C-alpha positions in Angstrom: 0.0 0.3 -0.2 3.1 2.5 1.0 4.9 2.1 -2.6 0.9 2.7 -4.4 0.8 6.0 -2.6 4.5 6.4 -3.3 4.2 6.9 -6.7 1.3 8.9 -6.1 3.3 11.0 -5.1 5.9 11.2 -7.6 3.1 12.1 -10.1 2.2 14.5 -7.9 5.1 16.4 -8.2 6.7 16.0 -11.9 3.0 16.7 -13.2 3.6 20.2 -10.6 6.3 22.0 -12.5 4.7 21.1 -15.7 0.7 22.7 -14.8 3.0 25.8 -13.7 4.9 26.1 -16.8 0.9 25.6 -18.1 -0.5 28.3 -16.2 2.4 31.3 -15.9 1.7 30.8 -20.2 -1.8 30.9 -19.6 -2.0 34.3 -17.9 0.9 35.3 -20.3 -1.1 35.6 -22.7 -3.9 36.7 -21.5 -1.7 39.5 -20.8 -1.3 40.4 -23.7 -2.4 43.3 -25.5 -4.5 43.1 -28.4 -1.5 46.5 -29.6 1.2 44.0 -29.4 2.3 44.8 -25.7 2.5 42.9 -23.0 1.3 44.4 -19.4 4.1 44.4 -16.8 3.5 45.2 -13.0 7.5 46.8 -11.1 6.5 44.6 -7.8 8.7 44.8 -4.8 11.3 41.4 -5.2 10.1 39.2 -2.4 13.4 38.5 -1.6 14.3 42.5 -1.2 15.0 42.4 2.7 12.6 44.7 4.2 14.7 47.4 5.3 16.4 47.8 1.5 12.5 48.3 0.9 12.4 51.2 3.2 14.6 53.4 1.4 13.8 52.7 -2.4 10.3 53.4 -0.9 11.5 55.9 0.6 13.3 57.1 -2.4 10.5 56.3 -4.7 7.4 58.5 -2.3 10.1 62.0 -1.9 13.2 62.4 -4.5 11.0 59.7 -7.9 7.9 60.9 -8.0 5.8 58.0 -7.3 2.5 59.1 -5.8 2.4 57.3 -2.5 -1.4 58.9 -0.9 -2.9 55.5 -1.4 -1.1 53.6 0.9 -1.4 56.4 3.3 -3.6 55.8 6.6 -8.0 54.3 5.6 -6.6 55.0 1.3 -7.7 52.3 -1.2 -3.8 50.2 -1.3 -3.2 51.1 2.7 -3.5 46.8 4.0 -2.3 44.9 3.9 0.7 47.6 6.0 3.3 45.8 4.8 6.4 47.4 3.8 6.6 44.4 0.6 2.5 45.8 -0.7 3.1 49.6 -0.2 7.3 48.8 -2.4 5.1 46.7 -5.2 2.6 49.9 -5.3 4.6 52.9 -5.0 7.9 50.7 -7.4 4.4 50.3 -9.9 3.6 54.0 -9.7 6.7 55.4 -10.7 7.7 52.4 -12.9 4.3 53.2 -14.8 4.5 56.6 -14.4 8.6 57.1 -16.0 9.1 53.7 -17.9 7.9 55.9 -21.2 10.2 58.7 -20.6 13.9 56.3 -19.5 12.2 55.1 -15.8 13.3 51.2 -14.9 11.5 48.7 -12.2 15.0 48.7 -10.8 14.9 50.3 -7.2 18.6 48.5 -6.8 17.4 44.9 -7.8 14.1 45.2 -4.6 11.9 45.4 -7.7 11.5 43.2 -10.7 8.8 43.1 -13.2 5.7 41.0 -12.7 3.4 39.9 -15.6 0.4 39.5 -13.3 -1.9 42.1 -11.8 -1.0 42.5 -8.3 -4.3 44.3 -7.7 -6.9 43.3 -5.1 -9.5 44.1 -3.5 -10.1 48.3 -3.5 -5.9 48.8 -4.3 -6.0 49.4 -8.4 -2.9 49.1 -10.0 -2.4 51.6 -12.8 -1.3 50.0 -16.7 -0.4 52.2 -19.3 0.5 50.9 -22.1 
């Protein structure tokens, strides 16, 4: 009996990467606009420590020209109240505003491009073609 269970579990493990690949491809296809441009958002890299995210977010809000008003208390993107969530909103706001003028989604390696819309609830992440 246990060998059958081991075989089933190993099959699940083998198909999981392939399933993830197909899901990713499907979502990427759905993110492809009719104009031929991929939709992309700039989000905080999950691996970046909070203190680095905070420094990058401070720069974006105070120097970079990002609109950080929506992550303030009682605003649509305040919750969840985490550095990573707030940084993702701020990084994307900056990136969307300035990507067509040479701005990037770098933030000293604290951010990355994502093909999935990170909007949630009342917090809408802007996309500008």
